[in-house]
N, C-alpha and C positions, 0 to 999 in steps of 0.2 A: 180747615187744611183735607188734604184728598187724602184716601184710606193709603194708596199703594205708598205715600211718604211716611203716614205712621210705622208700615210695615217695614220699610225701608231702615226705620230708625233701630227697628227692635231688633232685625235683624243680627246674630252674630251675640247674644246676648248667651249669657254661661249660665242659664238658668235653667235647671232636667226640667224633661217636659211632663214628670209623676208628677207635677203639683195640682193640688183640685183645688177649684176656684173656691173654696170657703176656708180653707185652712192652710198654715203653714208645711209644707210638706217636701223632701227631698230638694232640697234646695241648695246649687252649687254657687259659689260666688270664687270665680276661676283667679281673676287678676283684676289691678285698678279698676274701678269705674264697674266691673261685671262683665263689659265686653269689649271688644275692641276699641267702638267710638267712644269709650269710659265716660257715658252718659251719668253714671251714678244714681242711676233710678232702678228701684227694683221694680219691675213689671206685675208681680206676682206676688201675692198676701205675703209678707213676711210674719204676719200674727199679731204683731204690735200697734195696736190702735190708743186712740186718747181715752177709751175706755178703760183698757187695762195698765194703764204706765203704772197705777201704784200697787200692781203686783209683781212687778219685776222685781226680781232676785239677783243682787250684787256678789260678785266674785271677783277679787285681785290677785292674779297669778303674779307670782315673782319670778322674773328673768334674768338670766345672769350675760344682759345686754341691752342697749336702748332700743327700741324699735322707733325709730323716727319717720314712718312711714305708715301705711295701710296694713290690713292683714287681707289674706285670701284664707278661702273656706270651701270643704268638700263635702259633703253630706255623706254617711256610711260607707267611708274608704277602708279598705283593707290595711290594716299596718300591725305587724308584729301577729299575724293570724288571727287576728278579732277585728270586727266592725266597729267603727268609731267615727263621731262627727267630728271633723280635724281643722285647726285651725294652723295655718302655715305663715311663719313672719320671719324675716331676714333683720338681725340686729347691724348697730352701726357698724362693727366692725366683722359682719361676713360670716358671723352664725346664724344657719337657718334652723327652725325648730318648729317640730309638730307637736301642736299641743291639742289634747282632748277637749272638747268644746265642753262638754258635761262636767269632767271632773276638774279639770283645769292642769291635767298631769301632764308631765310631759314625756311623749312617746318616743322620741328622739331627735337627737341633736347632731349636726353635722358643723364639725367646725374644719374652716382652711387652715392650710399649715402655715399659711402668715399670720393667723391670729397675735401667737406670741409676740412678734416684733413691731406687731400694729396697733393691739389695744393699748388704749390712753393716750394716743398721738391724736392727730387733728385729721389724718388719714383715714376717711369713713364713708361708708354709704348711706345712702336715704331713699333705697330700691323697694320694691314691691315686688315678691317675686309672681310666678305666673304658672298655671298648671295646664299639663297637656290635656288635650280631649279627651282623650282614654282614661284619666283618672288614676293612672298608673303612675306617672312623676310629673316632678315640678322643675323650675327652672329658675335658679336665683343668683344674684350678685354679690361677689365681694370686693372690699376696697385694696386689691389687689390687683385688680383691673380684668379678672377673670367672670365669666358665667359657667355655671357648672348646672349639668342634670343630674338631679338625686332621684332616687325610687322614693315613693311614696309608701312602699311597705315597711323601709327599715331606715331611709337617706343615704343610702351608700351611694357612691358618685358613678357614674354611667362614663362620663367627658367633663373636662375642663376646656376652655377655650379663653385664650386674652382678646380684648376686645381694645387694647390700647398698650401702646408701646411706654407709654409713660404714665403708670397710674398717680405718679405722686403729683403729678401736675391737671392728669385728666380723670376726671373722678364721675363715678356710674352715680348719678344722682336721681334719676327718673326710674317708672317704673316697666318693666320688662311687658313684653307683648307676646304674642303668638297668634301666628294665623298662618294657612296654607302650608303647614309643616315647618315653616321657618319659625325662628325667634327672633324679635327685632331688638335691639339694646340703641342706646344712645349714650353717648358720655357730655359731660360740662366742665366746667372749671370749678376750683376752691374759693371759698373767700380769701379777697384781695385781689382776684385775677390772677397771680403768678404766671406768668408765662414760662415757659413757652406751652400752651396747650391748645385745641381747637374741637369744637363741638363737632361731632360724628354720629352717624348714625349706621349701626351694623347688622349685617342680615346671618343669620347662622342656620346650619342645616339640623333640624331639631332630631334629627335621628343618629346622625355621625357627631355633631357640634362643629363641623367645618365651616370657617368663615367665607361664606360666598360671596360678598361684596361689601364694600363699604363706601359711604359718601361722605364726602367731606365736605364742610359748610365752607371754609377756608380752604384756597387749590382743588375748587372743587373739580378741576380738570385732571386731578390725580385719583384712581378709583381702588387703591390699595390702602391697608394701614400703615401710617406714615410715621415716623418719627418728627415730632411734633417740630422740633428746630429748625427741619427742611424746608418749612412753610415760611414764606416771607411775613405772612401775619398771623397775630395770633386770636385769641377769647373767640367770640361768638359760639357761645355755650351753647347746648341743648341741654333745660332742666326743669323745664315746666313739670309738674308733678305726674300728669299723664305719659309723659314722653311721648313716643310716637302715637298720633290718632290715626286709626286705619276706617276707612270706607268698606264695609264688611261685603258690599257687591262687585266693586272694581278691584278691589284692593288696593287702591291707592294710598299712600301713606303721607299722611301731613307731619310736619315737624315746625317748629319756631324756635328761632336763635336769639341770643342775648347780643349784647354790644360790640361789636365789629366791624371791621371796614365791608364796605357794600361797594362792587362795582358792576354787578348786576350781569355777572358774565362767569365768574372763579370765585368770587368774596361775596359771601351772605349775610354778614352781620346783620341782625337787627331787622329778620324778614323772615316770613313763611312761605313755606317750600311744600309743593305738592311733588311727590315721587311717585314710580312707577313701583310694582309689588316686589321688584328685585333692586329699587332704588340703583337702577343704572340712569338713570333719565329722569330729568326736570319735566312737570307736565305743568305748572303752573308758578307762580312766585309773587308775591307781594312785600312792599316796603313803605312806611308813611314817608311823605316828602321831606318829613325834619329829620331822616334817618341820619346825618352826619351830627347834627346836635344830642340825637338819642345816645350816641356812641360816644361822643365827648363828654356828655353828663351823667354816663353808666346807668341811663332810663331805658333795662332791655326791654326790647320787645315782646320777647318770646320768657319771659318770669313766670307764664302759664302756656300751657298746650294748646293748639289750636282746638276748638268746639264745633262739632258739626250739628247744625240746626236739622238737616236736612232739605232735598234737593239742590237747589243754588246756592243756599246759602251756607257761612260760616262766620264764626266771631273768633277773634284775636285780640286778647287782653294785655296791658302791659305794666311797667314799673310807673310808667309818666301817668298812672291812674285814668288813662282810658280805654275804653271798650270798643272795638271797630267790629260793625258789622261790614262782610265784603261778598261780592259773587263770585263764586268759583268760575262761572263763564267770564266772567270782566279779566281774573287774574290768571287765565287759562294761557299756556305755552310758553317757552325756553327764554321768547324776549323779556326785559325788565319790565314789571309793573311796578309805579310809583305813585301812591296815592290813590286815588278813585274808590272812596268807601262810600257805600251806602250808606251810613249813619254813623256815629259817633257818640256814645252815652259814656258818660263818668261812671266809676268803678263805685261803689257803695260810700265812702266817705273819702273820695277823690284822690286814693293814696294807694300804694304800690299793690298788684293784684299778684299774690304767689299763690293762691288756692286754683282748685281746677272747677271751674262751674258745672254745676248739675244739669241736665237738659231731662226734661220729664213730659211726656203724652197724658194728656188728662181732659176727657170731653175733647177729644178731636182737636185739643188744642195744645201746643208746644209752649211749654213754658223753663227759661232758665233764671237758674237759681246763681247768686254771686257772693263770696264773702269775702271780705280784704280786713287787716289791722283794726278797722275802726268801724264797720258796718256791714250789715245781709240786705240784701234787695233781692224782690223777683220782677220778671220782665215776662210778660207775654208775646208772641211772636205773632203780628196779624199783618198782612197785606206787606210782608216784607220789610217792616220795620219792627223796633223793640219798643212796647209800650209797658212803662213803668206801671207796675202793680202796687206794689207794699215796700217799704223801708225801713229799716232801724239803725240804733247806732251802736249794735253788740256786735264786734268782729268773731271773725272765727276761720278755720283751715276748708279746706272743700267739702262741699255740704253734701248730703246724701238723703234722696227720697223714699220711703216708703210707705204704704198704706194711708196714703195723703198727708203722711207727716212729713215735716223739713228735720233732719238732724246736722246740727252745727257744733261743731269742739272750739270751745275759746282756747288760744294757748297760755292765758292765765290761770284756766282750769275750768272743769264744768262743762257738760255736753248740753247744750238749748235745743229745746224741742217745740216745735212750732205748726202750728196747722200750715199746710205748705199754700194754700191757696188765698189764705187771708193775712198772714204773718201774726196768728195769735199765739203768744207766747204761752205752753203749755206746762212746762216744768224745766228744771236744770238740776240731770243727773251729776251729783258731785263725785268729783275725780280730779286727779292732779293735774299739774301744768304741762303743756311740750311745745312743739315746735310746727314740723308739718304732719304731724299725725292726723289722719281722718277715721271716723266710723265706718263701717259695713253693717247693714241691719240686715239680716236674712234668718230664716229656718227658726224664728223665733227665738233670735239672739240680737243682742246687741253689743259689738265687739268693737274695742278701743284701744291702741296702744298707748300709752304716755311717755313723756319724756322729750329729751331735747340733745341730738347726737352732736352739737357743738360744746357740749359738757366735757365731752371723752368720759362718759360713764361706762362700767363695765355691768353695771347691771339697771332693770326696769320695771316696769309693770305693763301689762296685761288687762283690760278691765272688760268683764264679760257680763251682762246684765241678760238675765231669760226668764221666760215664762214659764218653765220646765221644772219640775222639779227633779233637780239632781244632784 
């Protein structure tokens, strides 16, 4: 692979530049996947290796909510007048917590006013917050349909903005992103696909909270937040774990939609869409040739978010058990593009892909790791093709790569750790069951929430494994 492609993939990473080459130091993990591409591969030493896995110390932190998502992390953040390494999570009913990584102490907790009426109901969020690049603010979602800007120092609210007119039907399911002064959020639907709802992309001004632009996946000729019932078509959720995926060099936004009507002009169900930075224009699009069948059988193309492999290549997996390798040049433009895949491979067990793949740059090679409910697999990208390297029959959620190790959380419980390039299993760290939770590995720590939002619990657990004496 050419050096400039490797640099492109690493651009936008949220790791502080103060880290040394031989030890974990001063690392941030400010959003799902660590960067706007959501690669989920830590390019700097996290300090956890095959040689010291046996030295990890475990702490289980009890939370007053279930975090059915991933955490973010800020090193040496100023909270309540003191410096802390801080974990931030959002619970299924919208509580956002700042947790001291060393002690497990809750430093502050934000609770939206809607909590009392929603707690214990099916109206939840599975979103991961995002940190502002200045490390002074984070942005978090709540199931009442709002995004809020919170101060890292004490959790006070600077603004709250609604991104849906019908939060009972339009769910904030995916991770938030921050790019070029904007917060990018997407909406989905709830289990059962109860209409009316439409997936859409919302662009907010991070400073003021003003909703700048909305791109609707159905009735896309409308550019504002609409009452879902006013659009003749419904569904087309945007619900992949990574939400919107962004190319850090041109700012283009990539999303994938779930089952819904597709006509290639105003309705974009079961499609991959490339938008400009402000989400005002379609720059590229793709749908499979069997898009009508996917819609009929509830086989969402967008059950996972797009994967940027660098250069011209990207990947899209779906509930039909297929992973599609695509060319950005081939799908460019606003005219409809149906089919034309460069390659199609099976998901690890040939079943639904709900997890977000991880992309790892290693020895000038691009690797992709994928987990579904029945297996985990690794591919290398060579000559514009995906080449299978290893595969096993152990499923999991969204994988994470750090220090040459692959971390995959099993929904039934346990965090499996493999040698990334061979698939050799090293150990399983005991922990409870979950749903869409996934680990981060940063700054000498492994951080993993447990629990399933669909059980409507108002308590949960955050697991922290650390090499540090804390």
